[in-house]
C-alpha positions in Angstrom: -1.2 -22.8 33.4 0.7 -25.1 31.1 1.9 -24.5 27.6 -1.1 -26.1 25.9 -3.6 -24.0 28.1 -1.7 -20.8 27.2 -2.0 -21.8 23.5 -5.7 -22.3 24.0 -6.1 -18.7 25.6 -4.2 -17.4 22.5 -6.4 -19.2 19.8 -9.5 -18.5 21.9 -8.9 -14.8 21.7 -8.3 -15.0 18.1 -11.3 -17.2 17.1 -13.7 -16.7 20.0 -14.7 -20.5 19.5 -13.6 -22.7 22.5 -13.5 -26.0 20.3 -11.6 -24.5 17.4 -9.2 -23.0 19.9 -8.8 -26.4 21.7 -8.2 -28.2 18.4 -5.5 -25.6 17.4 -4.0 -25.7 20.8 -3.2 -29.3 20.4 -6.3 -31.1 21.9 -7.6 -34.1 19.8 -10.6 -33.8 17.5 -12.5 -36.2 19.8 -12.1 -34.3 22.9 -11.9 -30.7 21.7 -15.5 -29.8 22.3 -15.5 -30.9 25.9 -11.9 -29.7 26.6 -12.7 -26.3 25.2 -15.9 -26.0 27.4 -14.0 -27.3 30.5 -11.1 -24.8 29.9 -13.5 -21.8 30.0 -14.7 -22.9 33.3 -11.3 -23.0 35.0 -10.8 -19.7 37.0 -7.2 -19.1 35.9 -7.8 -19.5 32.3 -11.1 -17.5 32.3 -9.1 -14.7 34.2 -6.3 -14.8 31.6 -8.9 -14.5 28.8 -10.5 -11.6 30.4 -7.4 -9.8 31.2 -6.0 -10.1 27.7 -9.5 -9.0 26.0 -9.5 -6.2 28.4 -5.9 -5.1 27.2 -7.1 -5.4 23.5 -10.1 -3.3 24.1 -8.0 -0.6 25.8 -5.5 -0.6 22.8 -8.3 -0.4 20.3 -10.4 2.4 22.1 -9.4 6.0 22.1 -9.5 7.6 25.6 -10.7 11.2 26.2 -7.2 12.7 26.2 -6.4 11.1 22.8 -9.6 12.6 21.2 -9.0 16.0 22.7 -5.4 16.1 21.4 -6.8 14.9 17.9 -9.5 17.5 17.9 -6.9 20.3 19.0 -4.6 19.2 16.0 -7.5 19.5 13.5 -8.5 23.1 14.9 -4.7 24.0 14.5 -4.6 22.7 11.0 -1.7 20.4 11.7 -3.3 17.3 10.1 -3.4 16.5 6.4 -5.6 14.1 4.6 -5.5 12.4 1.1 -8.0 14.0 -1.2 -8.9 12.9 -4.8 -9.2 15.8 -7.3 -11.6 16.0 -10.0 -9.0 14.4 -12.5 -8.8 11.3 -10.1 -5.4 12.4 -8.8 -4.6 11.8 -5.1 -3.0 14.7 -3.3 -2.2 15.4 0.3 -4.0 18.6 1.7 -4.6 20.2 5.1 -8.0 19.5 6.6 -10.7 21.8 5.4 -11.9 25.0 7.1 -15.1 23.3 7.7 -13.5 20.5 9.4 -11.5 22.8 11.6 -14.6 24.7 12.6 -16.4 21.5 13.5 -13.6 20.4 15.7 -13.5 23.7 17.3 -17.2 23.5 18.1 -16.8 20.0 19.5 -13.9 21.3 21.9 -16.0 24.1 23.1 -19.0 21.9 23.9 -16.5 19.6 25.8 -15.1 22.2 27.8 -18.4 23.7 28.6 -17.8 26.9 26.9 -20.5 26.5 24.2 -23.9 25.7 25.3 -27.0 25.6 23.1 -30.0 27.3 24.7 -33.5 26.3 24.0 -36.5 28.6 24.5 -39.6 27.2 25.9 -42.8 29.2 25.7 -45.7 28.1 27.6 -49.1 29.8 27.3 -50.0 29.8 31.1 -53.6 30.7 30.4 -54.2 27.5 28.2 -52.3 25.3 30.7 -54.5 26.8 33.6 -57.7 26.0 31.8 -56.6 22.5 30.6 -55.7 21.7 34.3 -59.0 22.9 35.6 -60.9 21.0 33.0 -59.0 17.8 34.1 -59.8 18.4 37.7 -63.5 19.0 37.1 -63.8 16.0 34.9 -62.3 13.8 37.9 -64.6 15.4 40.2 -67.8 14.7 38.1 -66.9 11.1 37.4 -69.7 9.0 39.0 -71.5 12.0 40.3 -75.3 12.0 40.0 -76.8 14.9 38.1 
């Protein structure tokens, strides 16, 4: 990949627009649209764009371990947050007890130690009668009286 193609990749990642990226990379105004489209079809350039976008996505997205560590630090009260008082003054305070409890609940759910149970009650006699009525109505369809 030559230097201009590398610049194209850089600008394409920034803008998401092939024509604009081609112009910024040094292609003339007259050929920028065609050059941008053609560059996107080249295997090595497309692969580099996909690789770089994948890296960016990985850097911007929190993984499971990072989330678990954050929740744990909230539960332990290690984090602080900026809070605005009634007078409008900004102060730094530890996370609230409510936030700590919510984080603990989330950690318990993730670890499978806390499961919500749902009670389902079925009136079997009503279900039995409804089932019989459906069967009888199907058997009698098209029957002569």
